[in-house]
C-alpha positions in Angstrom: 0.0 0.0 0.0 1.3 3.4 -0.9 -0.2 6.7 0.4 -0.4 9.4 -2.1 0.6 13.0 -1.4 -3.1 14.0 -1.6 -4.1 11.4 1.0 -1.5 12.6 3.4 -2.4 16.2 2.8 -6.0 15.4 3.6 -5.0 13.7 6.9 -2.7 16.5 8.0 -3.7 20.1 8.9 -0.5 21.8 9.8 -0.8 24.0 12.9 1.2 27.3 13.3 4.3 26.4 15.3 3.1 28.6 18.2 0.2 26.2 18.8 2.6 23.3 19.0 4.8 25.2 21.4 1.7 25.9 23.5 1.1 22.2 23.8 4.4 22.0 25.6 3.7 25.0 27.8 6.0 27.3 25.9 4.9 30.8 25.2 5.2 32.3 21.7 7.8 34.8 23.1 10.1 31.9 24.1 10.5 30.4 20.7 12.5 31.5 17.7 10.2 31.1 14.7 11.8 29.8 11.5 8.9 30.4 9.2 5.3 29.4 10.0 5.8 25.8 10.9 9.3 25.5 12.4 10.9 27.1 15.4 14.2 27.0 17.3 14.0 26.3 21.0 16.4 28.4 23.3 18.5 26.3 25.6 17.3 28.4 28.6 14.1 26.3 28.5 15.9 23.2 29.7 15.3 22.6 33.4 17.1 19.7 35.1 14.6 19.6 38.0 11.7 19.2 35.7 13.4 16.2 34.0 13.3 14.2 37.2 10.6 11.5 37.1 10.0 11.8 33.3 10.0 8.7 31.1 12.6 8.2 28.4 11.9 5.5 25.8 14.7 4.3 23.5 13.7 2.9 20.1 16.2 0.6 18.5 15.8 -2.3 16.1 17.0 -5.7 14.8 19.7 -5.8 12.1 18.1 -4.0 9.2 17.8 -4.6 5.4 19.1 -2.0 3.0 15.6 -0.3 3.0 15.6 0.2 6.7 12.9 -1.2 9.0 10.9 2.0 9.8 12.4 2.8 13.2 11.6 6.5 12.7 8.1 5.7 11.6 7.6 3.5 14.7 9.0 6.2 17.0 6.6 8.8 15.6 3.7 6.4 15.6 4.4 5.5 19.3 4.4 9.2 20.2 1.1 9.6 18.4 -0.3 6.6 20.2 0.9 7.7 23.6 -0.7 11.2 23.1 -4.0 9.4 22.0 -4.1 7.5 25.3 -3.6 10.8 27.3 0.2 10.8 27.9 1.9 14.1 27.1 4.6 12.9 24.8 7.2 14.4 22.5 9.2 12.5 19.9 12.8 13.6 19.7 14.7 12.4 16.6 17.6 13.2 14.3 17.8 15.5 11.3 18.0 13.7 7.9 21.3 13.9 6.0 21.1 14.7 2.3 23.4 11.6 1.8 20.7 9.0 2.5 17.9 11.3 1.2 19.5 11.4 -2.3 21.1 8.0 -1.9 19.6 4.7 -0.7 16.6 5.4 1.5 15.1 8.7 0.3 13.3 10.8 2.9 13.9 10.2 6.6 11.0 12.0 8.3 8.9 8.9 9.0 6.3 7.7 6.5 2.6 7.2 5.8 0.4 8.5 8.6 3.4 8.6 11.0 5.7 11.4 9.9 6.9 14.8 10.9 6.0 17.9 9.1 6.8 20.0 7.0 8.4 16.8 5.5 10.0 18.5 2.5 11.7 21.2 4.6 12.9 18.7 7.1 14.4 16.5 4.4 15.9 19.3 2.3 18.3 21.7 4.3 15.8 22.2 7.1 17.0 25.1 9.3 20.6 24.9 8.0 22.1 23.1 11.0 24.0 20.6 8.8 25.4 23.5 6.7 26.6 25.3 9.8 28.3 22.2 11.1 29.9 21.7 7.7 31.1 25.3 7.6 32.5 25.1 11.1 34.3 21.9 10.3 35.8 23.2 7.1 36.8 26.5 8.7 39.1 24.5 11.0 40.5 22.7 8.0 41.2 26.1 6.2 42.8 27.6 9.4 45.0 24.5 9.7 46.3 24.7 6.1 46.6 28.5 6.4 48.8 28.1 9.5 51.2 25.8 7.7 51.3 28.0 4.6 51.0 31.6 5.9 52.1 31.5 9.5 55.4 29.5 8.9 54.0 26.5 10.8 55.1 27.8 14.2 53.2 24.9 15.8 55.6 22.5 14.0 52.8 20.4 12.5 53.9 17.4 10.4 51.9 17.6 7.2 52.1 13.8 7.0 50.3 13.4 10.3 47.3 15.7 9.8 44.1 13.8 10.7 41.5 16.5 10.1 39.7 16.0 6.8 37.0 18.1 5.2 33.3 17.2 5.1 30.2 17.6 2.9 26.6 16.5 3.3 26.5 14.2 0.3 27.4 10.6 -0.6 30.5 11.2 -2.7 33.0 8.2 -2.9 35.3 10.1 -5.3 36.3 12.5 -2.5 37.2 9.8 0.1 40.9 10.2 -0.7 42.3 13.3 -2.5 45.5 15.2 -2.8 45.3 19.0 -2.0 47.7 21.9 -2.3 48.6 21.3 -5.9 49.4 24.1 -8.3 52.7 25.5 -7.0 54.0 27.1 -3.8 51.2 29.7 -3.6 48.6 27.0 -3.2 50.0 25.5 0.0 51.8 22.3 0.7 50.7 19.3 -1.3 49.5 16.5 0.9 47.0 13.6 1.1 43.6 14.3 2.6 40.0 13.5 1.9 36.3 14.1 2.8 34.0 12.5 5.3 30.2 13.0 5.2 29.0 15.8 7.5 27.1 13.3 9.7 30.5 11.8 10.6 32.0 15.1 11.5 33.5 15.5 15.0 31.8 18.9 15.1 28.5 17.1 14.7 29.4 14.6 17.4 30.6 17.4 19.7 27.4 19.4 19.2 25.3 16.4 20.0 27.2 15.7 23.2 27.4 19.3 24.5 25.3 20.7 27.4 25.4 24.3 26.2 27.3 26.8 23.9 30.3 27.2 26.1 30.7 23.5 26.6 30.5 23.2 22.8 33.2 25.8 22.4 35.5 24.0 24.8 34.9 20.7 23.0 35.7 22.3 19.7 38.9 23.7 21.1 40.0 20.2 22.2 39.7 18.7 18.7 43.0 17.1 17.6 43.8 18.2 14.0 47.2 16.5 13.7 50.5 15.9 15.3 53.9 17.6 15.4 57.1 16.1 14.1 57.7 15.0 17.7 54.2 13.2 17.8 52.6 15.7 20.1 48.9 16.4 19.4 47.9 19.7 17.9 44.5 21.0 19.0 42.0 23.4 17.5 42.5 26.0 20.3 46.2 26.2 19.3 44.9 27.5 16.0 42.6 29.9 17.8 39.7 28.3 15.9 37.1 27.4 18.6 35.6 30.9 18.9 34.8 31.3 15.2 33.6 27.7 15.0 31.2 28.2 17.9 30.0 31.5 16.5 28.9 29.6 13.3 27.0 27.2 15.5 25.1 29.8 17.6 21.8 28.9 16.1 22.6 25.2 15.1 23.0 24.3 18.8 19.3 25.1 19.4 16.9 22.2 18.8 14.2 22.5 16.2 10.5 22.2 17.0 8.1 20.8 14.4 4.9 18.7 14.5 3.7 15.2 13.7 1.0 14.6 11.1 -1.5 14.6 14.0 -0.3 17.9 15.5 1.8 16.6 18.3 5.2 18.1 19.2 8.4 16.7 17.6 11.9 17.9 18.4 14.5 17.3 15.7 18.2 18.0 16.3 21.6 16.7 15.1 22.2 13.9 12.7 25.2 11.6 13.4 25.0 8.2 11.6 25.1 5.2 13.9 27.4 3.0 11.7 30.2 5.7 11.7 29.3 8.0 14.6 27.1 7.9 17.8 23.8 7.7 15.9 21.4 9.7 18.1 20.1 13.2 18.5 21.7 15.7 20.8 21.7 15.5 24.6 20.3 19.0 24.5 17.3 18.0 22.4 16.6 14.9 24.6 16.7 17.0 27.8 14.5 19.7 26.1 11.9 17.0 25.4 12.1 15.7 29.0 11.7 19.2 30.4 8.6 19.9 28.3 6.8 16.6 28.1 6.1 13.7 30.4 7.3 11.0 28.0 10.1 11.3 25.4 10.4 8.8 22.5 13.8 8.9 21.0 15.5 6.6 18.4 19.1 5.5 18.0 20.2 4.6 14.5 20.3 1.1 13.0 20.2 -1.8 15.4 21.0 -2.4 19.1 24.6 -3.2 18.3 25.2 0.2 16.8 23.0 3.2 17.7 21.5 1.3 20.7 24.9 0.5 22.3 26.3 4.0 21.6 23.2 5.7 23.0 23.4 3.7 26.2 27.2 3.6 26.7 28.1 7.0 25.4 25.2 9.5 25.3 23.5 8.3 28.5 26.8 8.4 30.5 27.7 11.9 29.2 24.2 13.2 29.5 23.3 11.4 32.8 20.2 10.0 31.1 18.3 6.9 32.3 16.0 5.2 29.8 13.0 3.4 31.2 12.3 0.9 28.4 13.9 -0.2 25.2 11.7 -0.8 22.1 13.1 -3.1 19.5 11.5 -2.6 16.1 11.3 -5.8 14.1 9.8 -6.4 10.6 8.7 -9.6 9.0 10.8 -8.8 5.9 14.0 -8.3 7.9 13.5 -11.6 9.8 13.0 -13.4 6.4 16.1 -11.6 5.1 18.1 -13.1 8.0 16.9 -16.5 6.9 18.5 -16.0 3.5 15.4 -15.1 1.5 16.3 -12.9 -1.5 15.2 -9.3 -1.3 12.7 -9.6 -4.2 11.0 -12.5 -2.5 10.5 -10.9 1.0 6.9 -10.0 0.2 5.9 -13.7 -0.2 4.4 -15.2 2.9 6.8 -17.6 4.6 6.3 -18.3 8.3 9.1 -20.8 8.4 11.6 -18.3 7.1 10.4 -15.8 9.8 11.1 -18.5 12.5 14.5 -19.1 11.0 15.4 -15.4 11.3 14.2 -15.1 14.9 17.7 -15.7 16.4 18.6 -12.2 15.2 15.7 -10.7 17.2 16.7 -12.8 20.2 20.2 -11.4 20.2 18.9 -7.8 20.2 16.6 -8.6 23.1 19.6 -10.0 25.0 21.6 -6.8 24.2 19.0 -4.6 25.9 19.0 -6.9 28.9 22.8 -6.5 29.1 22.0 -2.8 30.0 19.3 -3.9 32.5 16.5 -2.5 30.4 13.0 -4.0 29.9 12.7 -4.8 26.2 9.4 -4.4 24.2 9.3 -5.8 20.7 7.4 -3.7 18.1 6.4 -5.5 14.9 6.3 -2.7 12.3 3.6 -4.1 10.1 3.8 -4.0 6.3 0.8 -4.7 4.0 2.5 -7.9 2.7 2.8 -9.4 6.3 0.6 -12.5 6.9 -1.2 -13.2 10.1 0.8 -16.5 10.4 4.1 -14.6 10.1 3.1 -12.1 12.7 1.9 -14.8 15.1 5.3 -16.6 14.8 6.9 -13.5 16.2 4.4 -13.0 18.9 4.7 -16.7 20.0 8.5 -16.4 20.1 8.5 -13.2 22.2 6.0 -14.7 24.6 8.2 -17.8 25.0 11.0 -15.4 26.1 8.7 -13.5 28.5 9.1 -10.4 26.4 6.2 -8.0 25.7 5.3 -7.6 22.0 2.9 -5.2 20.2 1.9 -4.6 16.6 2.6 -1.1 15.2 0.3 -0.1 12.3 1.1 3.6 12.5 2.3 3.9 8.9 -1.2 2.9 7.7 -3.4 4.1 10.5 -1.4 6.8 12.4 -1.9 7.0 16.2 -5.0 4.7 16.0 -2.6 2.0 14.7 -0.3 2.4 17.7 -2.8 2.2 20.6 -1.9 -1.3 21.6 1.8 -0.4 21.1 1.5 2.7 23.3 -0.3 0.8 26.2 2.4 -1.9 26.1 5.3 0.5 26.2 3.6 2.7 28.9 3.1 -0.4 31.1 6.7 -1.4 30.7 8.0 2.1 31.3 6.0 2.5 34.5 6.8 -1.0 35.8 10.0 0.2 37.5 11.8 -3.0 36.3 14.4 -1.2 34.2 17.6 -0.4 36.0 19.8 1.2 33.3 23.5 0.2 33.7 26.2 1.0 31.1 28.2 -1.9 29.7 31.5 -0.3 30.7 33.1 2.4 32.8 35.0 5.2 31.1 38.1 4.4 33.2 38.5 1.1 31.5 41.2 0.8 28.8 40.3 1.1 25.1 41.0 -2.6 24.4 38.8 -3.7 27.3 35.9 -1.6 26.2 36.2 -2.9 22.6 36.4 -6.5 23.8 33.4 -6.1 26.1 31.2 -4.6 23.3 32.5 -7.1 20.6 31.9 -10.2 22.8 28.7 -9.2 24.7 26.8 -7.1 22.0 28.1 -8.5 18.7 28.8 -12.1 19.8 32.4 -12.1 18.6 34.9 -14.7 19.5 38.1 -12.7 18.9 39.3 -9.2 18.3 42.2 -8.6 15.9 44.1 -5.3 15.6 46.1 -4.3 12.5 49.7 -3.1 13.0 48.6 0.5 12.5 45.8 0.1 15.1 48.3 -1.3 17.6 50.6 1.6 17.1 47.7 4.0 17.5 46.8 2.4 20.8 50.3 3.1 22.1 50.0 6.7 21.0 46.6 7.1 22.8 48.1 5.9 26.1 51.0 8.3 25.7 48.8 11.3 25.1 46.2 10.4 27.7 43.3 9.3 25.5 43.0 5.7 26.8 40.2 6.5 29.4 37.5 7.9 27.1 34.6 5.9 25.6 34.7 4.2 22.2 32.3 4.6 19.2 32.9 1.6 17.0 32.4 2.1 13.3 31.2 -1.0 11.5 28.6 -2.3 9.0 24.9 -2.0 10.0 23.9 -5.1 8.0 25.4 -7.7 10.4 26.2 -8.1 14.1 29.7 -8.8 12.9 31.9 -6.5 10.8 31.2 -8.5 7.7 27.9 -7.5 6.0 27.3 -11.0 4.5 27.2 -12.7 8.0 23.5 -12.4 8.5 21.1 -13.6 11.3 23.1 -14.4 14.5 26.7 -15.3 13.7 28.9 -16.3 16.5 32.6 -16.9 17.2 33.7 -14.5 14.4 36.7 -12.2 14.6 36.2 -8.4 14.7 39.0 -6.8 12.8 40.0 -3.3 14.0 42.0 -1.8 11.0 42.6 1.7 12.5 41.3 4.4 14.8 40.0 7.9 14.3 40.3 10.4 17.0 37.4 12.5 18.3 39.1 13.9 21.4 37.0 17.1 21.3 33.7 15.2 21.2 35.1 12.8 23.8 35.6 9.4 22.2 37.8 7.2 20.1 36.5 5.6 16.9 37.7 2.1 16.2 37.1 1.3 12.6 36.1 -2.3 12.0 36.1 -4.2 8.7 35.7 -2.1 5.5 33.2 0.5 6.7 33.7 4.0 5.2 33.1 7.4 6.8 32.1 8.7 3.4 29.4 6.6 1.8 28.8 6.3 -2.0 25.6 6.5 -4.0 23.9 3.3 -5.0 23.5 2.2 -8.7 20.0 3.8 -8.7 20.1 6.8 -6.3 16.9 8.0 -4.7 17.6 11.4 -6.2 16.5 10.1 -9.6 12.9 9.9 -8.2 12.8 13.3 -6.6 11.3 16.1 -8.7 9.6 19.5 -8.4 6.8 21.1 -10.5 6.3 24.8 -11.6 4.3 25.5 -8.4 7.2 24.3 -6.2 5.5 21.0 -5.2 8.2 18.3 -4.5 7.6 14.6 -5.2 9.6 11.5 -4.6 10.7 12.1 -1.0 8.6 9.3 0.6 
């Protein structure tokens, strides 16, 4: 079933943003309107005292297919359902990156009758937060190269040991590795460099882990851009970059208020990917939601082994957040995919294949229990799902003593998430969750990686390349061995090999190198062949996006 633009338009009557703010108890004077339907929320609205006693719901998922499993749709649908049963709820999610919008998945603002509005604006540029992050990041790159060229390199930076690349918000594999500074002495020193996608920028990570503008400025100053000839780290504050970078982010640090299709509040802020960054919205946005609403529904990208683990180990520890329940989104098609069913056959009813794929779901349930969280499984229903297939999942969850609910929000909006909402509310208010991180920050880097790889991925061994081993020695020397890790790996498998589907075990996680995010406050072990700059697929989603003479955009769903 596909909903037309006209059907969605009939279902939604967008309210002026002041009315949405009023639902959260915010006066019109306390918002910063960005047009008629979007507003920025000043950080002064956050109140730590009001946060106490509120309920935080984490939405994660099983290992996805290449189309995604509708985690954002389920998050929005759950918020609609909770509001329908009388619970004052805000959904707090990430901003879409143009990379996936134009690449594999198309729009990322939910779907069907469970989406956030104005959808076109949210998917295309929105309030310019990504652009500001991109500019702040690239300003630092420009100041770095200018210091070497124009300021006689008084910091003694070794051009061969510069680790700060540039970024852009697009999938562009041709820019992963480049040579810059060509064209003679007036153009700077020739050296190897490259581009990452903006969602992987350390500036993005720092913004999403900051508590306020001054904290962000301090984090930006601590960014390591490279090393001297004596292997001493060089930080952004030594280039006097942090002030100008923070100035560019003055508005970007404020969360964005929009609305769901049913007129409920949605806060959207930040957009780090979960396979190459921390994969969740900002601490500021989450605390804003918890200040203004009684329940906050928030998602973490991809599955529990990526965004889920990073949300719980990294964001929650830094932000002092305590989730009350973990929702695991599962789809019939993903379970069949883990049984080895080809992508073009996933719509064919096959209960046996569903049962064969259930070990993947079981592992993600176990992962949430490692953090002492009560899991609730949400079956995100597609039109092709048969009752026998759905019942196979229900029976399996009941055998594990895990609550399960059907989510039909894509097709029915909040009405399709009533059962889902009641189930999650009951779990959140049971008091049975006792969030506990998997590791302490004081542990060594290798111990943290081993704990995640063995407990969350199911790995048997961890293997480090020679380069990675050398980097570990350097981190210990410069005092970076006591900060959290943010492992970059494929989203399509619990392992670092995308072809190892379902629930592999005993495999080896291969750490080929590390990236440093000292400003944001973590180290990035890069596992397998994952890239921090994605490429476009053979048939990019951009080919389906169009605009008519009246400015109506199509193809973003």
